[in-house]
PDB file of N, CA, C and O in Angstrom:
ATOM      1  N   MET A   1      -0.252  13.560  12.433  1.00  0.00           N
ATOM      2  CA  MET A   1       1.045  13.357  12.636  1.00  0.00           C
ATOM      3  C   MET A   1       1.326  13.193  12.346  1.00  0.00           C
ATOM      4  O   MET A   1       1.694  12.019  12.388  1.00  0.00           O
ATOM      5  N   GLU A   2       1.869  14.369  11.130  1.00  0.00           N
ATOM      6  CA  GLU A   2       3.383  15.558  11.657  1.00  0.00           C
ATOM      7  C   GLU A   2       3.566  16.226  12.278  1.00  0.00           C
ATOM      8  O   GLU A   2       4.754  16.522  12.404  1.00  0.00           O
ATOM      9  N   ASN A   3       2.719  16.839  12.985  1.00  0.00           N
ATOM     10  CA  ASN A   3       2.799  17.386  13.924  1.00  0.00           C
ATOM     11  C   ASN A   3       3.476  16.772  15.169  1.00  0.00           C
ATOM     12  O   ASN A   3       4.350  17.383  15.784  1.00  0.00           O
ATOM     13  N   GLN A   4       3.052  15.572  15.511  1.00  0.00           N
ATOM     14  CA  GLN A   4       3.224  14.474  16.595  1.00  0.00           C
ATOM     15  C   GLN A   4       4.523  14.887  16.282  1.00  0.00           C
ATOM     16  O   GLN A   4       5.230  15.740  16.821  1.00  0.00           O
ATOM     17  N   MET A   5       4.803  13.881  14.980  1.00  0.00           N
ATOM     18  CA  MET A   5       6.284  13.535  14.547  1.00  0.00           C
ATOM     19  C   MET A   5       7.055  14.320  13.992  1.00  0.00           C
ATOM     20  O   MET A   5       8.136  13.899  13.581  1.00  0.00           O
ATOM     21  N   ALA A   6       6.630  15.890  13.816  1.00  0.00           N
ATOM     22  CA  ALA A   6       7.208  17.282  14.464  1.00  0.00           C
ATOM     23  C   ALA A   6       8.272  17.318  15.768  1.00  0.00           C
ATOM     24  O   ALA A   6       9.486  17.420  15.945  1.00  0.00           O
ATOM     25  N   GLU A   7       7.152  17.183  16.500  1.00  0.00           N
ATOM     26  CA  GLU A   7       7.405  16.966  17.648  1.00  0.00           C
ATOM     27  C   GLU A   7       8.476  16.629  18.870  1.00  0.00           C
ATOM     28  O   GLU A   7       8.955  17.252  19.817  1.00  0.00           O
ATOM     29  N   ALA A   8       8.592  15.168  18.264  1.00  0.00           N
ATOM     30  CA  ALA A   8       9.675  14.481  18.721  1.00  0.00           C
ATOM     31  C   ALA A   8      10.737  14.481  17.887  1.00  0.00           C
ATOM     32  O   ALA A   8      11.749  13.805  18.073  1.00  0.00           O
ATOM     33  N   PHE A   9      10.525  15.321  16.838  1.00  0.00           N
ATOM     34  CA  PHE A   9      11.926  15.119  16.374  1.00  0.00           C
ATOM     35  C   PHE A   9      12.356  16.563  16.874  1.00  0.00           C
ATOM     36  O   PHE A   9      13.564  16.791  16.930  1.00  0.00           O
ATOM     37  N   ARG A  10      11.751  17.232  17.122  1.00  0.00           N
ATOM     38  CA  ARG A  10      12.732  18.727  17.643  1.00  0.00           C
ATOM     39  C   ARG A  10      12.739  18.352  19.066  1.00  0.00           C
ATOM     40  O   ARG A  10      13.348  19.144  19.785  1.00  0.00           O
ATOM     41  N   ALA A  11      12.098  17.124  19.765  1.00  0.00           N
ATOM     42  CA  ALA A  11      12.753  16.749  21.205  1.00  0.00           C
ATOM     43  C   ALA A  11      13.841  15.383  21.670  1.00  0.00           C
ATOM     44  O   ALA A  11      14.201  14.842  22.715  1.00  0.00           O
ATOM     45  N   LEU A  12      14.182  15.176  19.612  1.00  0.00           N
ATOM     46  CA  LEU A  12      15.545  14.506  19.853  1.00  0.00           C
ATOM     47  C   LEU A  12      16.652  15.753  18.530  1.00  0.00           C
ATOM     48  O   LEU A  12      17.389  15.879  17.552  1.00  0.00           O
ATOM     49  N   SER A  13      16.247  16.060  19.118  1.00  0.00           N
ATOM     50  CA  SER A  13      17.528  17.257  18.007  1.00  0.00           C
ATOM     51  C   SER A  13      17.916  17.999  19.248  1.00  0.00           C
ATOM     52  O   SER A  13      17.304  19.067  19.268  1.00  0.00           O
ATOM     53  N   ASP A  14      19.013  17.794  20.725  1.00  0.00           N
ATOM     54  CA  ASP A  14      19.396  17.561  20.840  1.00  0.00           C
ATOM     55  C   ASP A  14      20.419  17.101  21.434  1.00  0.00           C
ATOM     56  O   ASP A  14      20.054  16.200  22.189  1.00  0.00           O
ATOM     57  N   PRO A  15      21.760  17.301  21.483  1.00  0.00           N
ATOM     58  CA  PRO A  15      22.451  16.068  22.457  1.00  0.00           C
ATOM     59  C   PRO A  15      23.008  15.314  22.969  1.00  0.00           C
ATOM     60  O   PRO A  15      23.618  14.246  22.942  1.00  0.00           O
ATOM     61  N   ASN A  16      22.366  16.818  23.926  1.00  0.00           N
ATOM     62  CA  ASN A  16      21.873  16.478  25.296  1.00  0.00           C
ATOM     63  C   ASN A  16      20.607  15.450  25.751  1.00  0.00           C
ATOM     64  O   ASN A  16      20.674  14.756  26.766  1.00  0.00           O
ATOM     65  N   ARG A  17      19.452  15.465  24.847  1.00  0.00           N
ATOM     66  CA  ARG A  17      18.224  14.827  25.490  1.00  0.00           C
ATOM     67  C   ARG A  17      18.565  13.865  24.695  1.00  0.00           C
ATOM     68  O   ARG A  17      18.628  12.816  25.336  1.00  0.00           O
ATOM     69  N   LEU A  18      18.781  13.746  23.745  1.00  0.00           N
ATOM     70  CA  LEU A  18      19.259  12.349  22.845  1.00  0.00           C
ATOM     71  C   LEU A  18      20.839  11.430  24.033  1.00  0.00           C
ATOM     72  O   LEU A  18      21.363  10.363  23.712  1.00  0.00           O
ATOM     73  N   LEU A  19      21.192  12.184  25.198  1.00  0.00           N
ATOM     74  CA  LEU A  19      22.081  11.059  25.657  1.00  0.00           C
ATOM     75  C   LEU A  19      21.030  10.938  27.101  1.00  0.00           C
ATOM     76  O   LEU A  19      21.260  10.030  27.899  1.00  0.00           O
ATOM     77  N   ILE A  20      20.223  11.624  27.282  1.00  0.00           N
ATOM     78  CA  ILE A  20      18.660  11.508  28.494  1.00  0.00           C
ATOM     79  C   ILE A  20      18.243   9.777  28.274  1.00  0.00           C
ATOM     80  O   ILE A  20      18.371   8.730  28.909  1.00  0.00           O
ATOM     81  N   MET A  21      17.739  10.180  27.114  1.00  0.00           N
ATOM     82  CA  MET A  21      17.312   8.637  25.933  1.00  0.00           C
ATOM     83  C   MET A  21      18.174   7.802  25.868  1.00  0.00           C
ATOM     84  O   MET A  21      17.853   6.643  25.605  1.00  0.00           O
ATOM     85  N   LYS A  22      19.289   8.090  26.053  1.00  0.00           N
ATOM     86  CA  LYS A  22      19.952   6.565  26.021  1.00  0.00           C
ATOM     87  C   LYS A  22      20.300   6.348  27.598  1.00  0.00           C
ATOM     88  O   LYS A  22      20.528   5.156  27.804  1.00  0.00           O
ATOM     89  N   LEU A  23      20.393   7.030  28.598  1.00  0.00           N
ATOM     90  CA  LEU A  23      20.543   6.761  29.767  1.00  0.00           C
ATOM     91  C   LEU A  23      19.236   6.341  30.352  1.00  0.00           C
ATOM     92  O   LEU A  23      19.108   5.465  31.207  1.00  0.00           O
ATOM     93  N   LEU A  24      18.082   7.186  29.707  1.00  0.00           N
ATOM     94  CA  LEU A  24      16.668   5.882  30.736  1.00  0.00           C
ATOM     95  C   LEU A  24      16.458   4.519  29.729  1.00  0.00           C
ATOM     96  O   LEU A  24      16.033   3.562  30.376  1.00  0.00           O
ATOM     97  N   LEU A  25      16.656   4.249  28.364  1.00  0.00           N
ATOM     98  CA  LEU A  25      16.807   2.230  27.744  1.00  0.00           C
ATOM     99  C   LEU A  25      17.580   2.574  29.205  1.00  0.00           C
ATOM    100  O   LEU A  25      16.710   3.050  29.934  1.00  0.00           O
ATOM    101  N   GLU A  26      18.465   2.539  29.697  1.00  0.00           N
ATOM    102  CA  GLU A  26      19.555   1.652  30.583  1.00  0.00           C
ATOM    103  C   GLU A  26      18.811   1.252  31.428  1.00  0.00           C
ATOM    104  O   GLU A  26      19.310   0.317  32.054  1.00  0.00           O
ATOM    105  N   GLY A  27      17.837   1.526  31.745  1.00  0.00           N
ATOM    106  CA  GLY A  27      16.624   1.767  33.242  1.00  0.00           C
ATOM    107  C   GLY A  27      15.599   3.136  33.716  1.00  0.00           C
ATOM    108  O   GLY A  27      15.884   4.304  33.453  1.00  0.00           O
ATOM    109  N   GLU A  28      14.599   2.778  34.323  1.00  0.00           N
ATOM    110  CA  GLU A  28      14.294   4.277  34.564  1.00  0.00           C
ATOM    111  C   GLU A  28      14.639   4.992  35.659  1.00  0.00           C
ATOM    112  O   GLU A  28      14.967   4.358  36.662  1.00  0.00           O
ATOM    113  N   SER A  29      14.637   6.130  35.686  1.00  0.00           N
ATOM    114  CA  SER A  29      15.668   6.699  36.704  1.00  0.00           C
ATOM    115  C   SER A  29      14.791   8.097  37.240  1.00  0.00           C
ATOM    116  O   SER A  29      13.772   8.597  36.762  1.00  0.00           O
ATOM    117  N   CYS A  30      15.429   8.416  38.160  1.00  0.00           N
ATOM    118  CA  CYS A  30      15.117   9.991  38.255  1.00  0.00           C
ATOM    119  C   CYS A  30      16.729  11.652  38.601  1.00  0.00           C
ATOM    120  O   CYS A  30      17.858  12.046  38.894  1.00  0.00           O
ATOM    121  N   GLY A  31      15.066  11.870  38.120  1.00  0.00           N
ATOM    122  CA  GLY A  31      16.516  12.752  37.811  1.00  0.00           C
ATOM    123  C   GLY A  31      18.342  13.780  38.653  1.00  0.00           C
ATOM    124  O   GLY A  31      19.110  14.698  38.364  1.00  0.00           O
ATOM    125  N   CYS A  32      18.086  12.629  39.866  1.00  0.00           N
ATOM    126  CA  CYS A  32      18.895  13.601  40.502  1.00  0.00           C
ATOM    127  C   CYS A  32      20.437  12.445  40.230  1.00  0.00           C
ATOM    128  O   CYS A  32      21.653  12.634  40.251  1.00  0.00           O
ATOM    129  N   THR A  33      19.443  11.111  39.962  1.00  0.00           N
ATOM    130  CA  THR A  33      20.961  10.357  39.657  1.00  0.00           C
ATOM    131  C   THR A  33      21.041  10.397  37.936  1.00  0.00           C
ATOM    132  O   THR A  33      21.945   9.703  37.471  1.00  0.00           O
ATOM    133  N   LEU A  34      20.226  11.107  36.990  1.00  0.00           N
ATOM    134  CA  LEU A  34      20.824  11.054  35.744  1.00  0.00           C
ATOM    135  C   LEU A  34      21.393  12.266  35.907  1.00  0.00           C
ATOM    136  O   LEU A  34      22.025  12.230  34.851  1.00  0.00           O
ATOM    137  N   ILE A  35      21.668  13.258  36.348  1.00  0.00           N
ATOM    138  CA  ILE A  35      22.400  15.001  36.849  1.00  0.00           C
ATOM    139  C   ILE A  35      23.692  14.617  37.169  1.00  0.00           C
ATOM    140  O   ILE A  35      24.401  15.623  37.211  1.00  0.00           O
ATOM    141  N   ASN A  36      24.567  13.186  37.514  1.00  0.00           N
ATOM    142  CA  ASN A  36      25.431  12.424  37.808  1.00  0.00           C
ATOM    143  C   ASN A  36      26.168  12.857  36.538  1.00  0.00           C
ATOM    144  O   ASN A  36      26.908  13.833  36.414  1.00  0.00           O
ATOM    145  N   SER A  37      25.781  11.828  35.498  1.00  0.00           N
ATOM    146  CA  SER A  37      26.517  11.109  34.208  1.00  0.00           C
ATOM    147  C   SER A  37      26.352  12.464  32.789  1.00  0.00           C
ATOM    148  O   SER A  37      26.634  12.271  31.607  1.00  0.00           O
ATOM    149  N   LEU A  38      25.899  13.581  33.310  1.00  0.00           N
ATOM    150  CA  LEU A  38      25.280  14.039  32.589  1.00  0.00           C
ATOM    151  C   LEU A  38      26.320  16.074  32.723  1.00  0.00           C
ATOM    152  O   LEU A  38      26.502  16.530  33.852  1.00  0.00           O
ATOM    153  N   PRO A  39      26.758  16.824  31.577  1.00  0.00           N
ATOM    154  CA  PRO A  39      27.800  17.658  31.151  1.00  0.00           C
ATOM    155  C   PRO A  39      26.278  19.033  31.505  1.00  0.00           C
ATOM    156  O   PRO A  39      25.991  19.787  30.575  1.00  0.00           O
ATOM    157  N   ILE A  40      25.564  19.144  32.741  1.00  0.00           N
ATOM    158  CA  ILE A  40      24.766  19.897  32.505  1.00  0.00           C
ATOM    159  C   ILE A  40      24.166  20.241  33.710  1.00  0.00           C
ATOM    160  O   ILE A  40      24.180  19.412  34.619  1.00  0.00           O
ATOM    161  N   SER A  41      23.747  21.106  33.837  1.00  0.00           N
ATOM    162  CA  SER A  41      22.995  21.702  35.571  1.00  0.00           C
ATOM    163  C   SER A  41      21.645  21.384  35.815  1.00  0.00           C
ATOM    164  O   SER A  41      21.142  22.247  35.095  1.00  0.00           O
ATOM    165  N   GLN A  42      20.181  20.460  36.558  1.00  0.00           N
ATOM    166  CA  GLN A  42      20.243  20.264  37.156  1.00  0.00           C
ATOM    167  C   GLN A  42      18.294  21.025  36.724  1.00  0.00           C
ATOM    168  O   GLN A  42      17.230  20.462  36.468  1.00  0.00           O
ATOM    169  N   PRO A  43      18.772  22.736  36.867  1.00  0.00           N
ATOM    170  CA  PRO A  43      17.854  23.437  35.304  1.00  0.00           C
ATOM    171  C   PRO A  43      17.878  22.703  34.353  1.00  0.00           C
ATOM    172  O   PRO A  43      17.233  21.660  34.237  1.00  0.00           O
ATOM    173  N   THR A  44      18.679  23.206  33.519  1.00  0.00           N
ATOM    174  CA  THR A  44      18.823  22.602  32.024  1.00  0.00           C
ATOM    175  C   THR A  44      18.111  20.546  31.907  1.00  0.00           C
ATOM    176  O   THR A  44      17.244  20.260  31.081  1.00  0.00           O
ATOM    177  N   LEU A  45      18.596  19.674  32.688  1.00  0.00           N
ATOM    178  CA  LEU A  45      18.001  18.789  32.947  1.00  0.00           C
ATOM    179  C   LEU A  45      16.348  18.706  33.026  1.00  0.00           C
ATOM    180  O   LEU A  45      15.481  18.212  32.305  1.00  0.00           O
ATOM    181  N   SER A  46      16.355  19.233  33.914  1.00  0.00           N
ATOM    182  CA  SER A  46      14.851  19.653  34.370  1.00  0.00           C
ATOM    183  C   SER A  46      13.690  19.947  33.243  1.00  0.00           C
ATOM    184  O   SER A  46      12.500  19.632  33.249  1.00  0.00           O
ATOM    185  N   TYR A  47      14.571  20.760  32.149  1.00  0.00           N
ATOM    186  CA  TYR A  47      14.856  21.625  30.306  1.00  0.00           C
ATOM    187  C   TYR A  47      14.367  20.566  29.641  1.00  0.00           C
ATOM    188  O   TYR A  47      13.255  20.209  29.254  1.00  0.00           O
ATOM    189  N   HIS A  48      15.376  20.183  29.605  1.00  0.00           N
ATOM    190  CA  HIS A  48      15.203  18.368  28.765  1.00  0.00           C
ATOM    191  C   HIS A  48      14.502  17.661  29.137  1.00  0.00           C
ATOM    192  O   HIS A  48      13.611  17.481  28.307  1.00  0.00           O
ATOM    193  N   LEU A  49      14.336  16.876  30.342  1.00  0.00           N
ATOM    194  CA  LEU A  49      12.442  15.867  29.900  1.00  0.00           C
ATOM    195  C   LEU A  49      11.485  16.730  30.333  1.00  0.00           C
ATOM    196  O   LEU A  49      10.801  16.222  31.221  1.00  0.00           O
ATOM    197  N   ARG A  50      11.071  18.204  29.954  1.00  0.00           N
ATOM    198  CA  ARG A  50      10.061  18.732  30.339  1.00  0.00           C
ATOM    199  C   ARG A  50      10.073  18.512  28.322  1.00  0.00           C
ATOM    200  O   ARG A  50       9.054  18.183  27.715  1.00  0.00           O
ATOM    201  N   MET A  51      10.802  18.658  27.946  1.00  0.00           N
ATOM    202  CA  MET A  51      10.726  18.579  25.476  1.00  0.00           C
ATOM    203  C   MET A  51      10.579  17.296  25.956  1.00  0.00           C
ATOM    204  O   MET A  51       9.383  17.334  25.665  1.00  0.00           O
ATOM    205  N   LEU A  52      10.703  16.207  26.420  1.00  0.00           N
ATOM    206  CA  LEU A  52      10.890  15.496  25.753  1.00  0.00           C
ATOM    207  C   LEU A  52       9.646  14.602  26.670  1.00  0.00           C
ATOM    208  O   LEU A  52       9.242  13.537  26.203  1.00  0.00           O
ATOM    209  N   SER A  53       9.295  14.933  27.504  1.00  0.00           N
ATOM    210  CA  SER A  53       8.407  14.441  28.041  1.00  0.00           C
ATOM    211  C   SER A  53       6.511  14.557  26.884  1.00  0.00           C
ATOM    212  O   SER A  53       5.643  13.799  26.451  1.00  0.00           O
ATOM    213  N   ALA A  54       6.950  16.443  26.922  1.00  0.00           N
ATOM    214  CA  ALA A  54       6.025  17.160  25.945  1.00  0.00           C
ATOM    215  C   ALA A  54       5.455  16.495  24.686  1.00  0.00           C
ATOM    216  O   ALA A  54       4.425  16.757  24.065  1.00  0.00           O
ATOM    217  N   SER A  55       6.624  15.343  24.424  1.00  0.00           N
ATOM    218  CA  SER A  55       7.452  14.822  22.736  1.00  0.00           C
ATOM    219  C   SER A  55       6.865  13.407  23.249  1.00  0.00           C
ATOM    220  O   SER A  55       7.008  12.494  22.436  1.00  0.00           O
ATOM    221  N   GLY A  56       6.291  13.109  24.342  1.00  0.00           N
ATOM    222  CA  GLY A  56       5.240  11.897  24.923  1.00  0.00           C
ATOM    223  C   GLY A  56       7.121  10.615  24.594  1.00  0.00           C
ATOM    224  O   GLY A  56       7.487   9.440  24.577  1.00  0.00           O
ATOM    225  N   LEU A  57       7.400  11.389  24.496  1.00  0.00           N
ATOM    226  CA  LEU A  57       8.883   9.985  23.965  1.00  0.00           C
ATOM    227  C   LEU A  57       9.128   9.556  26.001  1.00  0.00           C
ATOM    228  O   LEU A  57       9.235   8.406  26.428  1.00  0.00           O
ATOM    229  N   VAL A  58       9.158  10.886  26.919  1.00  0.00           N
ATOM    230  CA  VAL A  58       9.691  10.760  27.828  1.00  0.00           C
ATOM    231  C   VAL A  58       8.145  10.160  28.418  1.00  0.00           C
ATOM    232  O   VAL A  58       7.187  10.272  27.653  1.00  0.00           O
ATOM    233  N   THR A  59       7.895   9.422  30.009  1.00  0.00           N
ATOM    234  CA  THR A  59       6.637   9.453  30.975  1.00  0.00           C
ATOM    235  C   THR A  59       6.970   9.077  32.315  1.00  0.00           C
ATOM    236  O   THR A  59       7.369   7.915  32.392  1.00  0.00           O
ATOM    237  N   SER A  60       6.940   9.517  33.068  1.00  0.00           N
ATOM    238  CA  SER A  60       8.000   9.472  34.474  1.00  0.00           C
ATOM    239  C   SER A  60       5.939   9.076  35.435  1.00  0.00           C
ATOM    240  O   SER A  60       4.772   9.293  35.112  1.00  0.00           O
ATOM    241  N   ARG A  61       6.486   8.592  36.336  1.00  0.00           N
ATOM    242  CA  ARG A  61       5.747   8.068  37.856  1.00  0.00           C
ATOM    243  C   ARG A  61       6.182   8.738  38.630  1.00  0.00           C
ATOM    244  O   ARG A  61       7.309   9.231  38.661  1.00  0.00           O
ATOM    245  N   LYS A  62       4.988   8.878  39.653  1.00  0.00           N
ATOM    246  CA  LYS A  62       5.222   8.613  41.384  1.00  0.00           C
ATOM    247  C   LYS A  62       6.075   7.680  42.220  1.00  0.00           C
ATOM    248  O   LYS A  62       5.600   6.829  42.972  1.00  0.00           O
ATOM    249  N   GLU A  63       7.343   7.896  42.040  1.00  0.00           N
ATOM    250  CA  GLU A  63       7.625   6.880  43.958  1.00  0.00           C
ATOM    251  C   GLU A  63       8.163   7.673  44.670  1.00  0.00           C
ATOM    252  O   GLU A  63       9.297   8.149  44.724  1.00  0.00           O
ATOM    253  N   GLY A  64       6.885   7.834  45.456  1.00  0.00           N
ATOM    254  CA  GLY A  64       7.208   8.546  47.375  1.00  0.00           C
ATOM    255  C   GLY A  64       7.357   9.809  46.483  1.00  0.00           C
ATOM    256  O   GLY A  64       6.823  10.382  45.534  1.00  0.00           O
ATOM    257  N   THR A  65       8.489   9.912  47.425  1.00  0.00           N
ATOM    258  CA  THR A  65       9.129  11.633  46.703  1.00  0.00           C
ATOM    259  C   THR A  65       9.101  12.397  45.982  1.00  0.00           C
ATOM    260  O   THR A  65       8.727  13.569  46.015  1.00  0.00           O
ATOM    261  N   TRP A  66      10.065  10.934  44.237  1.00  0.00           N
ATOM    262  CA  TRP A  66      10.560  11.125  43.249  1.00  0.00           C
ATOM    263  C   TRP A  66       9.872  10.676  42.094  1.00  0.00           C
ATOM    264  O   TRP A  66       9.079   9.770  41.840  1.00  0.00           O
ATOM    265  N   ASN A  67      10.425  11.593  41.475  1.00  0.00           N
ATOM    266  CA  ASN A  67       9.516  11.010  40.074  1.00  0.00           C
ATOM    267  C   ASN A  67      10.792  10.307  38.997  1.00  0.00           C
ATOM    268  O   ASN A  67      11.873  10.893  38.931  1.00  0.00           O
ATOM    269  N   LYS A  68      10.549   9.001  38.172  1.00  0.00           N
ATOM    270  CA  LYS A  68      11.243   7.570  38.222  1.00  0.00           C
ATOM    271  C   LYS A  68      10.355   8.259  36.407  1.00  0.00           C
ATOM    272  O   LYS A  68       9.184   8.280  36.028  1.00  0.00           O
ATOM    273  N   ASN A  69      11.157   8.531  36.016  1.00  0.00           N
ATOM    274  CA  ASN A  69      11.256   8.679  34.646  1.00  0.00           C
ATOM    275  C   ASN A  69      11.996   7.482  33.638  1.00  0.00           C
ATOM    276  O   ASN A  69      13.060   6.870  33.735  1.00  0.00           O
ATOM    277  N   PHE A  70      11.084   7.470  32.808  1.00  0.00           N
ATOM    278  CA  PHE A  70      11.652   5.980  32.074  1.00  0.00           C
ATOM    279  C   PHE A  70      10.621   6.465  30.045  1.00  0.00           C
ATOM    280  O   PHE A  70       9.577   7.062  29.781  1.00  0.00           O
ATOM    281  N   VAL A  71      11.864   5.679  29.038  1.00  0.00           N
ATOM    282  CA  VAL A  71      11.443   5.987  27.825  1.00  0.00           C
ATOM    283  C   VAL A  71       9.938   5.034  27.434  1.00  0.00           C
ATOM    284  O   VAL A  71       9.457   3.905  27.529  1.00  0.00           O
ATOM    285  N   ASN A  72       9.696   6.191  27.020  1.00  0.00           N
ATOM    286  CA  ASN A  72       8.105   5.438  25.811  1.00  0.00           C
ATOM    287  C   ASN A  72       8.562   5.280  24.235  1.00  0.00           C
ATOM    288  O   ASN A  72       8.796   5.911  23.204  1.00  0.00           O
ATOM    289  N   LYS A  73       8.505   3.684  24.945  1.00  0.00           N
ATOM    290  CA  LYS A  73       9.033   2.309  23.730  1.00  0.00           C
ATOM    291  C   LYS A  73       7.744   2.302  22.624  1.00  0.00           C
ATOM    292  O   LYS A  73       7.722   1.387  21.800  1.00  0.00           O
ATOM    293  N   GLU A  74       6.865   3.140  22.614  1.00  0.00           N
ATOM    294  CA  GLU A  74       5.228   3.046  22.633  1.00  0.00           C
ATOM    295  C   GLU A  74       5.712   4.195  21.029  1.00  0.00           C
ATOM    296  O   GLU A  74       5.891   3.707  19.913  1.00  0.00           O
ATOM    297  N   LYS A  75       5.803   5.376  21.273  1.00  0.00           N
ATOM    298  CA  LYS A  75       6.257   6.465  21.063  1.00  0.00           C
ATOM    299  C   LYS A  75       7.730   6.279  20.184  1.00  0.00           C
ATOM    300  O   LYS A  75       7.663   6.759  19.053  1.00  0.00           O
ATOM    301  N   ILE A  76       8.819   5.760  20.484  1.00  0.00           N
ATOM    302  CA  ILE A  76       9.887   5.375  19.769  1.00  0.00           C
ATOM    303  C   ILE A  76       8.790   3.910  18.856  1.00  0.00           C
ATOM    304  O   ILE A  76       8.347   4.502  17.872  1.00  0.00           O
ATOM    305  N   LYS A  77       8.460   3.009  18.821  1.00  0.00           N
ATOM    306  CA  LYS A  77       8.056   2.324  17.931  1.00  0.00           C
ATOM    307  C   LYS A  77       6.924   3.679  16.368  1.00  0.00           C
ATOM    308  O   LYS A  77       6.943   3.988  15.177  1.00  0.00           O
ATOM    309  N   GLU A  78       6.189   3.935  17.643  1.00  0.00           N
ATOM    310  CA  GLU A  78       5.526   4.884  16.029  1.00  0.00           C
ATOM    311  C   GLU A  78       6.677   5.720  14.938  1.00  0.00           C
ATOM    312  O   GLU A  78       6.744   5.747  13.709  1.00  0.00           O
ATOM    313  N   THR A  79       7.625   6.447  16.156  1.00  0.00           N
ATOM    314  CA  THR A  79       8.297   6.987  15.199  1.00  0.00           C
ATOM    315  C   THR A  79       9.070   6.882  13.113  1.00  0.00           C
ATOM    316  O   THR A  79       9.043   7.437  12.015  1.00  0.00           O
ATOM    317  N   ILE A  80       9.835   5.304  14.175  1.00  0.00           N
ATOM    318  CA  ILE A  80      10.353   4.490  13.899  1.00  0.00           C
ATOM    319  C   ILE A  80       9.291   4.312  12.591  1.00  0.00           C
ATOM    320  O   ILE A  80       9.474   4.844  11.496  1.00  0.00           O
ATOM    321  N   LYS A  81       8.469   3.694  12.843  1.00  0.00           N
ATOM    322  CA  LYS A  81       7.329   3.499  11.511  1.00  0.00           C
ATOM    323  C   LYS A  81       7.270   4.302  10.451  1.00  0.00           C
ATOM    324  O   LYS A  81       7.356   3.996   9.261  1.00  0.00           O
ATOM    325  N   TYR A  82       7.010   6.113  11.306  1.00  0.00           N
ATOM    326  CA  TYR A  82       6.811   6.961  10.374  1.00  0.00           C
ATOM    327  C   TYR A  82       7.807   6.583  10.127  1.00  0.00           C
ATOM    328  O   TYR A  82       7.822   5.421   9.720  1.00  0.00           O
ATOM    329  N   LEU A  83       8.606   7.017  10.186  1.00  0.00           N
ATOM    330  CA  LEU A  83      10.273   6.721   9.376  1.00  0.00           C
ATOM    331  C   LEU A  83      10.053   5.894   7.956  1.00  0.00           C
ATOM    332  O   LEU A  83       9.949   6.449   6.862  1.00  0.00           O
ATOM    333  N   GLU A  84       9.998   4.358   8.194  1.00  0.00           N
ATOM    334  CA  GLU A  84       9.303   3.269   7.405  1.00  0.00           C
ATOM    335  C   GLU A  84       8.928   4.016   6.371  1.00  0.00           C
ATOM    336  O   GLU A  84       9.346   4.434   5.291  1.00  0.00           O
ATOM    337  N   GLU A  85       7.852   4.046   7.176  1.00  0.00           N
ATOM    338  CA  GLU A  85       6.484   4.763   5.278  1.00  0.00           C
ATOM    339  C   GLU A  85       7.017   6.031   4.413  1.00  0.00           C
ATOM    340  O   GLU A  85       6.702   6.388   3.278  1.00  0.00           O
ATOM    341  N   LEU A  86       8.230   6.768   5.645  1.00  0.00           N
ATOM    342  CA  LEU A  86       8.946   7.930   4.718  1.00  0.00           C
ATOM    343  C   LEU A  86       9.129   6.508   3.214  1.00  0.00           C
ATOM    344  O   LEU A  86       8.438   6.125   2.270  1.00  0.00           O
ATOM    345  N   LEU A  87      10.741   6.109   3.927  1.00  0.00           N
ATOM    346  CA  LEU A  87      10.975   5.668   3.189  1.00  0.00           C
ATOM    347  C   LEU A  87      10.221   4.731   1.778  1.00  0.00           C
ATOM    348  O   LEU A  87      10.927   4.158   0.948  1.00  0.00           O
ATOM    349  N   GLU A  88       8.848   4.728   1.731  1.00  0.00           N
ATOM    350  CA  GLU A  88       7.958   3.990   1.464  1.00  0.00           C
ATOM    351  C   GLU A  88       6.845   4.904   0.478  1.00  0.00           C
ATOM    352  O   GLU A  88       5.967   4.325  -0.162  1.00  0.00           O
ATOM    353  N   THR A  89       6.992   6.222   0.456  1.00  0.00           N
ATOM    354  CA  THR A  89       6.560   6.714  -0.073  1.00  0.00           C
ATOM    355  C   THR A  89       7.367   7.281  -1.849  1.00  0.00           C
ATOM    356  O   THR A  89       8.464   7.745  -2.160  1.00  0.00           O
ATOM    357  N   LYS A  90       5.766   6.814  -2.834  1.00  0.00           N
ATOM    358  CA  LYS A  90       6.227   6.271  -3.623  1.00  0.00           C
ATOM    359  C   LYS A  90       5.332   7.593  -4.496  1.00  0.00           C
ATOM    360  O   LYS A  90       4.112   7.723  -4.396  1.00  0.00           O
ATOM    361  N   LYS A  91       5.895   8.169  -5.033  1.00  0.00           N
ATOM    362  CA  LYS A  91       6.163   9.587  -5.634  1.00  0.00           C
ATOM    363  C   LYS A  91       4.761   9.787  -6.702  1.00  0.00           C
ATOM    364  O   LYS A  91       4.416   9.082  -7.650  1.00  0.00           O
ATOM    365  N   THR A  92       3.886  11.509  -5.920  1.00  0.00           N
ATOM    366  CA  THR A  92       2.933  10.994  -6.635  1.00  0.00           C
ATOM    367  C   THR A  92       3.375  13.048  -7.030  1.00  0.00           C
ATOM    368  O   THR A  92       2.197  13.404  -7.056  1.00  0.00           O
ATOM    369  N   CYS A  93       3.771  13.708  -7.166  1.00  0.00           N
ATOM    370  CA  CYS A  93       4.376  14.350  -8.698  1.00  0.00           C
ATOM    371  C   CYS A  93       5.257  13.804  -9.765  1.00  0.00           C
ATOM    372  O   CYS A  93       6.269  13.192 -10.109  1.00  0.00           O
ATOM    373  N   LYS A  94       3.731  14.711 -10.162  1.00  0.00           N
ATOM    374  CA  LYS A  94       4.875  14.839 -12.312  1.00  0.00           C
ATOM    375  C   LYS A  94       5.619  16.686 -12.467  1.00  0.00           C
ATOM    376  O   LYS A  94       5.062  17.735 -12.792  1.00  0.00           O
ATOM    377  N   LEU A  95       7.600  16.280 -11.917  1.00  0.00           N
ATOM    378  CA  LEU A  95       7.297  17.651 -12.835  1.00  0.00           C
ATOM    379  C   LEU A  95       8.185  17.722 -14.171  1.00  0.00           C
ATOM    380  O   LEU A  95       8.067  18.675 -14.941  1.00  0.00           O
TER     381      LEU A  95
END
């Protein structure tokens, strides 16, 4: 579980990826639409989408020749749950 969460947090550690997530939460989109709202090049956008996809935060579906990207809300909920559980962790180590 910790490795999966580390991957998600790593994916969210970049301002451009956070912006991509925000845009995708407004609705699914293809890269050609996302690029118009971002200060990055198309190859950089592809890289960021691959990072988000590898972490499970973003998934895509094929629609004709287009790949429609969208946020995996279940992964977001899982990440939030993990953080909530961290807050509830009791001290077990005696110093």
